[in-house]
C-alpha atoms as an extended CHARMM CRD file, in Angstrom:
* protein
*
       198  EXT
         1         1  UNK       CA              0.0000000000        0.0000000000        0.0000000000  PROA      1               0.0000000000
         2         2  UNK       CA              1.4220000000        3.4010000000       -0.9130000000  PROA      2               0.0000000000
         3         3  UNK       CA              1.7730000000        6.1910000000        1.6210000000  PROA      3               0.0000000000
         4         4  UNK       CA             -0.7330000000        8.2830000000       -0.2850000000  PROA      4               0.0000000000
         5         5  UNK       CA             -3.4000000000        5.5800000000       -0.2580000000  PROA      5               0.0000000000
         6         6  UNK       CA             -3.6970000000        5.5320000000        3.5410000000  PROA      6               0.0000000000
         7         7  UNK       CA             -3.4470000000        9.2640000000        4.1370000000  PROA      7               0.0000000000
         8         8  UNK       CA             -6.6560000000       11.1900000000        4.6280000000  PROA      8               0.0000000000
         9         9  UNK       CA             -7.4920000000       14.5570000000        3.1590000000  PROA      9               0.0000000000
        10        10  UNK       CA             -7.4660000000       17.5160000000        5.5100000000  PROA      10              0.0000000000
        11        11  UNK       CA             -4.6360000000       16.0300000000        7.5610000000  PROA      11              0.0000000000
        12        12  UNK       CA             -1.7490000000       17.6340000000        9.4310000000  PROA      12              0.0000000000
        13        13  UNK       CA              1.8810000000       16.9920000000        8.6540000000  PROA      13              0.0000000000
        14        14  UNK       CA              5.2610000000       17.7350000000       10.1690000000  PROA      14              0.0000000000
        15        15  UNK       CA              8.9050000000       17.4530000000        9.1390000000  PROA      15              0.0000000000
        16        16  UNK       CA             11.8900000000       16.7360000000       11.3910000000  PROA      16              0.0000000000
        17        17  UNK       CA             15.6340000000       16.1090000000       11.3930000000  PROA      17              0.0000000000
        18        18  UNK       CA             16.6100000000       12.9570000000       13.2410000000  PROA      18              0.0000000000
        19        19  UNK       CA             19.8750000000       12.2870000000       15.0700000000  PROA      19              0.0000000000
        20        20  UNK       CA             22.4270000000        9.4600000000       14.9170000000  PROA      20              0.0000000000
        21        21  UNK       CA             21.2860000000        6.6270000000       17.2340000000  PROA      21              0.0000000000
        22        22  UNK       CA             24.0770000000        7.0190000000       19.8040000000  PROA      22              0.0000000000
        23        23  UNK       CA             23.3730000000       10.7260000000       20.3130000000  PROA      23              0.0000000000
        24        24  UNK       CA             19.5930000000       10.2400000000       20.2870000000  PROA      24              0.0000000000
        25        25  UNK       CA             19.8690000000        7.4760000000       22.9010000000  PROA      25              0.0000000000
        26        26  UNK       CA             22.1450000000        9.5450000000       25.1380000000  PROA      26              0.0000000000
        27        27  UNK       CA             19.7820000000       12.5100000000       25.0780000000  PROA      27              0.0000000000
        28        28  UNK       CA             16.8210000000       10.1960000000       25.6050000000  PROA      28              0.0000000000
        29        29  UNK       CA             18.4650000000        8.9060000000       28.8020000000  PROA      29              0.0000000000
        30        30  UNK       CA             19.0250000000       12.4550000000       29.9940000000  PROA      30              0.0000000000
        31        31  UNK       CA             15.4120000000       13.3700000000       29.2130000000  PROA      31              0.0000000000
        32        32  UNK       CA             14.2080000000       10.3560000000       31.2120000000  PROA      32              0.0000000000
        33        33  UNK       CA             16.4300000000       11.3570000000       34.1390000000  PROA      33              0.0000000000
        34        34  UNK       CA             14.5430000000       14.6650000000       34.3850000000  PROA      34              0.0000000000
        35        35  UNK       CA             11.2160000000       12.8210000000       34.6730000000  PROA      35              0.0000000000
        36        36  UNK       CA              9.9220000000       13.6740000000       31.2110000000  PROA      36              0.0000000000
        37        37  UNK       CA              7.2030000000       11.0900000000       30.3850000000  PROA      37              0.0000000000
        38        38  UNK       CA              7.8900000000       11.4090000000       26.6570000000  PROA      38              0.0000000000
        39        39  UNK       CA             11.5130000000       10.2850000000       27.0330000000  PROA      39              0.0000000000
        40        40  UNK       CA             10.6510000000        6.6470000000       26.3700000000  PROA      40              0.0000000000
        41        41  UNK       CA              9.0160000000        7.2940000000       23.0090000000  PROA      41              0.0000000000
        42        42  UNK       CA             10.5900000000       10.4570000000       21.6080000000  PROA      42              0.0000000000
        43        43  UNK       CA             14.1640000000       10.3210000000       20.3190000000  PROA      43              0.0000000000
        44        44  UNK       CA             16.1180000000       13.5470000000       20.0090000000  PROA      44              0.0000000000
        45        45  UNK       CA             15.4410000000       15.5780000000       16.8960000000  PROA      45              0.0000000000
        46        46  UNK       CA             15.0150000000       19.0790000000       15.4730000000  PROA      46              0.0000000000
        47        47  UNK       CA             11.5660000000       20.0850000000       14.2210000000  PROA      47              0.0000000000
        48        48  UNK       CA             11.6030000000       21.7680000000       10.8030000000  PROA      48              0.0000000000
        49        49  UNK       CA              7.8300000000       22.0190000000       10.2530000000  PROA      49              0.0000000000
        50        50  UNK       CA              5.5280000000       21.8880000000       13.2440000000  PROA      50              0.0000000000
        51        51  UNK       CA              1.8840000000       20.7520000000       12.9170000000  PROA      51              0.0000000000
        52        52  UNK       CA              0.7210000000       22.1170000000        9.5640000000  PROA      52              0.0000000000
        53        53  UNK       CA             -2.6710000000       21.3290000000        8.0050000000  PROA      53              0.0000000000
        54        54  UNK       CA             -2.7800000000       20.3580000000        4.3390000000  PROA      54              0.0000000000
        55        55  UNK       CA             -5.6690000000       19.5130000000        2.0310000000  PROA      55              0.0000000000
        56        56  UNK       CA             -3.4970000000       17.9430000000       -0.6590000000  PROA      56              0.0000000000
        57        57  UNK       CA             -1.2330000000       15.0620000000        0.3630000000  PROA      57              0.0000000000
        58        58  UNK       CA              0.1590000000       14.5140000000       -3.1500000000  PROA      58              0.0000000000
        59        59  UNK       CA              1.1910000000       18.1620000000       -3.4750000000  PROA      59              0.0000000000
        60        60  UNK       CA              2.6640000000       18.1830000000        0.0260000000  PROA      60              0.0000000000
        61        61  UNK       CA              4.6480000000       15.0120000000       -0.5990000000  PROA      61              0.0000000000
        62        62  UNK       CA              5.9500000000       16.3280000000       -3.9190000000  PROA      62              0.0000000000
        63        63  UNK       CA              6.9240000000       19.6300000000       -2.3010000000  PROA      63              0.0000000000
        64        64  UNK       CA              8.8630000000       18.0100000000        0.5760000000  PROA      64              0.0000000000
        65        65  UNK       CA             10.5530000000       15.5780000000       -1.8190000000  PROA      65              0.0000000000
        66        66  UNK       CA             11.6040000000       18.4840000000       -4.0450000000  PROA      66              0.0000000000
        67        67  UNK       CA             13.0980000000       20.3950000000       -1.1060000000  PROA      67              0.0000000000
        68        68  UNK       CA             14.9700000000       17.2620000000        0.0130000000  PROA      68              0.0000000000
        69        69  UNK       CA             16.3520000000       16.6470000000       -3.4910000000  PROA      69              0.0000000000
        70        70  UNK       CA             17.7640000000       20.1690000000       -3.5750000000  PROA      70              0.0000000000
        71        71  UNK       CA             19.1480000000       20.1600000000       -0.0230000000  PROA      71              0.0000000000
        72        72  UNK       CA             22.8620000000       19.5630000000        0.5630000000  PROA      72              0.0000000000
        73        73  UNK       CA             23.7650000000       17.5610000000        3.6970000000  PROA      73              0.0000000000
        74        74  UNK       CA             25.1630000000       19.7700000000        6.4630000000  PROA      74              0.0000000000
        75        75  UNK       CA             26.8110000000       19.5000000000        9.8600000000  PROA      75              0.0000000000
        76        76  UNK       CA             25.0010000000       20.3020000000       13.0930000000  PROA      76              0.0000000000
        77        77  UNK       CA             26.5270000000       21.0560000000       16.4710000000  PROA      77              0.0000000000
        78        78  UNK       CA             24.2190000000       21.1440000000       19.4680000000  PROA      78              0.0000000000
        79        79  UNK       CA             25.6710000000       22.8320000000       22.5360000000  PROA      79              0.0000000000
        80        80  UNK       CA             24.5550000000       24.4600000000       25.7730000000  PROA      80              0.0000000000
        81        81  UNK       CA             21.0410000000       24.8890000000       27.0850000000  PROA      81              0.0000000000
        82        82  UNK       CA             18.1910000000       27.3600000000       26.7850000000  PROA      82              0.0000000000
        83        83  UNK       CA             14.5650000000       27.5830000000       27.8340000000  PROA      83              0.0000000000
        84        84  UNK       CA             11.2080000000       28.8270000000       26.5610000000  PROA      84              0.0000000000
        85        85  UNK       CA             10.1000000000       29.6300000000       30.1140000000  PROA      85              0.0000000000
        86        86  UNK       CA              7.9240000000       31.3830000000       31.1710000000  PROA      86              0.0000000000
        87        87  UNK       CA              6.0070000000       31.0540000000       27.8810000000  PROA      87              0.0000000000
        88        88  UNK       CA              6.3330000000       27.2610000000       27.7980000000  PROA      88              0.0000000000
        89        89  UNK       CA              7.7910000000       24.7880000000       30.3590000000  PROA      89              0.0000000000
        90        90  UNK       CA             10.6030000000       23.6030000000       28.1090000000  PROA      90              0.0000000000
        91        91  UNK       CA             14.3780000000       23.3200000000       28.4200000000  PROA      91              0.0000000000
        92        92  UNK       CA             16.3400000000       22.5930000000       25.2670000000  PROA      92              0.0000000000
        93        93  UNK       CA             19.8320000000       22.1910000000       23.8600000000  PROA      93              0.0000000000
        94        94  UNK       CA             20.8100000000       24.9390000000       21.4320000000  PROA      94              0.0000000000
        95        95  UNK       CA             21.5170000000       24.3460000000       17.7750000000  PROA      95              0.0000000000
        96        96  UNK       CA             24.8550000000       26.0740000000       17.2950000000  PROA      96              0.0000000000
        97        97  UNK       CA             26.4500000000       25.0940000000       13.9630000000  PROA      97              0.0000000000
        98        98  UNK       CA             23.7210000000       24.4230000000       11.4330000000  PROA      98              0.0000000000
        99        99  UNK       CA             21.2490000000       26.9030000000       12.9540000000  PROA      99              0.0000000000
       100       100  UNK       CA             21.0550000000       28.9700000000        9.7550000000  PROA      100             0.0000000000
       101       101  UNK       CA             20.7810000000       25.8370000000        7.6100000000  PROA      101             0.0000000000
       102       102  UNK       CA             17.8330000000       24.6600000000        9.7070000000  PROA      102             0.0000000000
       103       103  UNK       CA             16.1430000000       28.0530000000        9.3780000000  PROA      103             0.0000000000
       104       104  UNK       CA             16.6820000000       28.1150000000        5.6040000000  PROA      104             0.0000000000
       105       105  UNK       CA             15.3490000000       24.5730000000        5.2770000000  PROA      105             0.0000000000
       106       106  UNK       CA             12.3230000000       25.4640000000        7.4060000000  PROA      106             0.0000000000
       107       107  UNK       CA             11.6330000000       28.5010000000        5.2060000000  PROA      107             0.0000000000
       108       108  UNK       CA             11.8300000000       26.4030000000        2.0250000000  PROA      108             0.0000000000
       109       109  UNK       CA              9.4990000000       23.7810000000        3.4710000000  PROA      109             0.0000000000
       110       110  UNK       CA              6.9490000000       26.2260000000        4.8800000000  PROA      110             0.0000000000
       111       111  UNK       CA              5.9180000000       27.3750000000        1.3980000000  PROA      111             0.0000000000
       112       112  UNK       CA              3.4980000000       26.1010000000       -1.2540000000  PROA      112             0.0000000000
       113       113  UNK       CA              1.1030000000       23.5190000000        0.2360000000  PROA      113             0.0000000000
       114       114  UNK       CA              2.6830000000       23.9800000000        3.6910000000  PROA      114             0.0000000000
       115       115  UNK       CA              2.5640000000       27.7750000000        3.7370000000  PROA      115             0.0000000000
       116       116  UNK       CA              0.9590000000       29.3030000000        6.8350000000  PROA      116             0.0000000000
       117       117  UNK       CA              1.4590000000       31.9770000000        9.4580000000  PROA      117             0.0000000000
       118       118  UNK       CA              3.1230000000       30.5640000000       12.5570000000  PROA      118             0.0000000000
       119       119  UNK       CA              2.1020000000       31.7360000000       16.0550000000  PROA      119             0.0000000000
       120       120  UNK       CA              5.7900000000       32.0070000000       16.9900000000  PROA      120             0.0000000000
       121       121  UNK       CA              9.1410000000       32.5640000000       15.3010000000  PROA      121             0.0000000000
       122       122  UNK       CA             10.9020000000       29.3770000000       14.2200000000  PROA      122             0.0000000000
       123       123  UNK       CA             13.7830000000       28.5260000000       16.5550000000  PROA      123             0.0000000000
       124       124  UNK       CA             15.7290000000       25.2890000000       15.9100000000  PROA      124             0.0000000000
       125       125  UNK       CA             16.3530000000       23.4120000000       19.1730000000  PROA      125             0.0000000000
       126       126  UNK       CA             16.4190000000       19.9910000000       20.8240000000  PROA      126             0.0000000000
       127       127  UNK       CA             13.9730000000       19.4950000000       23.6950000000  PROA      127             0.0000000000
       128       128  UNK       CA             15.4530000000       17.7610000000       26.7530000000  PROA      128             0.0000000000
       129       129  UNK       CA             12.7350000000       18.4740000000       29.3330000000  PROA      129             0.0000000000
       130       130  UNK       CA              9.0880000000       19.3660000000       28.7650000000  PROA      130             0.0000000000
       131       131  UNK       CA              6.1650000000       19.7080000000       31.1580000000  PROA      131             0.0000000000
       132       132  UNK       CA              8.0550000000       18.5370000000       34.2440000000  PROA      132             0.0000000000
       133       133  UNK       CA              8.4510000000       20.1030000000       37.6880000000  PROA      133             0.0000000000
       134       134  UNK       CA             10.2440000000       23.4880000000       37.7930000000  PROA      134             0.0000000000
       135       135  UNK       CA             13.1330000000       21.9830000000       39.7510000000  PROA      135             0.0000000000
       136       136  UNK       CA             13.5820000000       19.3260000000       37.0540000000  PROA      136             0.0000000000
       137       137  UNK       CA             13.6500000000       22.0240000000       34.3870000000  PROA      137             0.0000000000
       138       138  UNK       CA             16.2690000000       23.8690000000       36.4260000000  PROA      138             0.0000000000
       139       139  UNK       CA             18.3060000000       20.6750000000       36.7200000000  PROA      139             0.0000000000
       140       140  UNK       CA             18.1430000000       19.9960000000       32.9870000000  PROA      140             0.0000000000
       141       141  UNK       CA             19.2290000000       23.5280000000       32.1680000000  PROA      141             0.0000000000
       142       142  UNK       CA             22.1990000000       23.2960000000       34.5470000000  PROA      142             0.0000000000
       143       143  UNK       CA             23.3540000000       19.7010000000       34.0560000000  PROA      143             0.0000000000
       144       144  UNK       CA             23.5460000000       19.8930000000       30.2710000000  PROA      144             0.0000000000
       145       145  UNK       CA             24.8510000000       23.4460000000       29.9040000000  PROA      145             0.0000000000
       146       146  UNK       CA             28.2540000000       22.0750000000       28.8170000000  PROA      146             0.0000000000
       147       147  UNK       CA             26.8290000000       19.3460000000       26.5500000000  PROA      147             0.0000000000
       148       148  UNK       CA             28.1420000000       19.3360000000       22.9760000000  PROA      148             0.0000000000
       149       149  UNK       CA             27.7290000000       16.9750000000       20.0130000000  PROA      149             0.0000000000
       150       150  UNK       CA             28.4220000000       17.3160000000       16.2940000000  PROA      150             0.0000000000
       151       151  UNK       CA             26.9640000000       15.1450000000       13.5450000000  PROA      151             0.0000000000
       152       152  UNK       CA             25.9930000000       15.2450000000        9.8610000000  PROA      152             0.0000000000
       153       153  UNK       CA             22.3730000000       15.7450000000        8.7930000000  PROA      153             0.0000000000
       154       154  UNK       CA             21.6720000000       13.8570000000        5.5870000000  PROA      154             0.0000000000
       155       155  UNK       CA             17.8810000000       13.3780000000        5.5430000000  PROA      155             0.0000000000
       156       156  UNK       CA             14.5580000000       14.5460000000        6.9580000000  PROA      156             0.0000000000
       157       157  UNK       CA             11.3760000000       12.7200000000        7.9330000000  PROA      157             0.0000000000
       158       158  UNK       CA              7.8860000000       13.5780000000        6.6510000000  PROA      158             0.0000000000
       159       159  UNK       CA              5.1760000000       12.7050000000        9.1910000000  PROA      159             0.0000000000
       160       160  UNK       CA              1.3860000000       12.5150000000        9.2090000000  PROA      160             0.0000000000
       161       161  UNK       CA             -0.6890000000       13.2120000000       12.3230000000  PROA      161             0.0000000000
       162       162  UNK       CA             -3.1790000000       10.3520000000       12.1000000000  PROA      162             0.0000000000
       163       163  UNK       CA             -6.7920000000       10.0590000000       13.3040000000  PROA      163             0.0000000000
       164       164  UNK       CA             -5.6290000000        8.5720000000       16.6180000000  PROA      164             0.0000000000
       165       165  UNK       CA             -3.4040000000       11.5560000000       17.3410000000  PROA      165             0.0000000000
       166       166  UNK       CA             -0.2120000000        9.6250000000       16.6320000000  PROA      166             0.0000000000
       167       167  UNK       CA              2.6260000000       10.8740000000       14.4380000000  PROA      167             0.0000000000
       168       168  UNK       CA              3.3670000000        8.3500000000       11.6870000000  PROA      168             0.0000000000
       169       169  UNK       CA              6.4970000000        8.4980000000        9.5470000000  PROA      169             0.0000000000
       170       170  UNK       CA              5.4680000000        8.5100000000        5.8750000000  PROA      170             0.0000000000
       171       171  UNK       CA              8.8710000000        9.0110000000        4.2500000000  PROA      171             0.0000000000
       172       172  UNK       CA             12.4880000000        9.5000000000        5.2940000000  PROA      172             0.0000000000
       173       173  UNK       CA             13.9480000000       11.6010000000        2.4950000000  PROA      173             0.0000000000
       174       174  UNK       CA             17.6700000000       11.6810000000        1.7600000000  PROA      174             0.0000000000
       175       175  UNK       CA             19.1290000000       15.0530000000        0.8730000000  PROA      175             0.0000000000
       176       176  UNK       CA             20.3720000000       15.4760000000       -2.6750000000  PROA      176             0.0000000000
       177       177  UNK       CA             18.7320000000       12.3140000000       -4.0460000000  PROA      177             0.0000000000
       178       178  UNK       CA             15.3460000000       10.7650000000       -4.7570000000  PROA      178             0.0000000000
       179       179  UNK       CA             16.2400000000        7.5840000000       -2.8530000000  PROA      179             0.0000000000
       180       180  UNK       CA             14.5260000000        7.0110000000        0.5240000000  PROA      180             0.0000000000
       181       181  UNK       CA             16.6260000000        5.3990000000        3.2580000000  PROA      181             0.0000000000
       182       182  UNK       CA             13.6990000000        4.0370000000        5.2680000000  PROA      182             0.0000000000
       183       183  UNK       CA             14.7820000000        5.6110000000        8.5570000000  PROA      183             0.0000000000
       184       184  UNK       CA             12.2580000000        6.5320000000       11.2030000000  PROA      184             0.0000000000
       185       185  UNK       CA             11.8870000000        8.8290000000       14.1630000000  PROA      185             0.0000000000
       186       186  UNK       CA              9.1640000000        9.3510000000       16.7620000000  PROA      186             0.0000000000
       187       187  UNK       CA              7.1840000000       12.4660000000       17.5780000000  PROA      187             0.0000000000
       188       188  UNK       CA              6.0110000000       14.5960000000       20.4730000000  PROA      188             0.0000000000
       189       189  UNK       CA              4.3910000000       17.9130000000       21.3740000000  PROA      189             0.0000000000
       190       190  UNK       CA              5.8750000000       21.1450000000       20.1200000000  PROA      190             0.0000000000
       191       191  UNK       CA              7.9500000000       23.0850000000       22.6320000000  PROA      191             0.0000000000
       192       192  UNK       CA              5.8610000000       26.1800000000       22.1590000000  PROA      192             0.0000000000
       193       193  UNK       CA              2.6360000000       24.4520000000       23.0700000000  PROA      193             0.0000000000
       194       194  UNK       CA              1.3700000000       23.1960000000       19.7090000000  PROA      194             0.0000000000
       195       195  UNK       CA              1.1810000000       19.4880000000       18.9960000000  PROA      195             0.0000000000
       196       196  UNK       CA              3.9280000000       18.6130000000       16.5090000000  PROA      196             0.0000000000
       197       197  UNK       CA              6.6690000000       16.1920000000       15.6550000000  PROA      197             0.0000000000
       198       198  UNK       CA              9.1090000000       16.6420000000       18.4590000000  PROA      198             0.0000000000
C-alpha cells in the first residue's frame, strides 16, 4: 500500500531532522532522568515544520521531496542549554552550527502547500525536558549546559498526524537524491505548546 493511499485529506503533517542513534539514545536517557514522560518514546530531533494542516497530500509530498532533493547535507553542532520559560515549560539544547541551515530549510518547506502563518518565530532546538516540575527544568538547564555533540544531517522525515493523534512516519527523504533510506523517528508535542513532531 502506498503512503498516499492511507493518508486522509485535511490532515496535518510535520517534518523533522533525526539524530544518529548514539546521540539520540544519550539525550533520551538524559530526558528520562529529568522525569519527562515522553523520554521513552521520543528520540532527540530538530523540528523543521511543526503541525501544519494540508488539504493535498500529493502536493505536500511532492513539495517536501523536491526540497529534500535540492538540499545539501550539512553539519550540526548542538551545545549548551536554553529555555522557553515562562512562555512554555521547556528546556532545550541549542543548535549552534547548522542553525542557519535549519532556518533556511524550514523557510523552504513552509511554502506552497505547507505555507501558513506561525504563532511564533521558528527557533531550531532539541527538547530535553518538557512539562516537568520546575526543579527538574532547572536541573536539565544546569546539568547539560556544557553538553556538545556534532553530527551530519543527511535526511529529513515527513510525518502525518493520524486520526488517533499519533505521528506516523510517511517518508524519510535523503538530501540530494530521490532515494529514501527508510529511517524513522518518533514524535512529540511542540515546545511552544502546539502538537507537533518533536
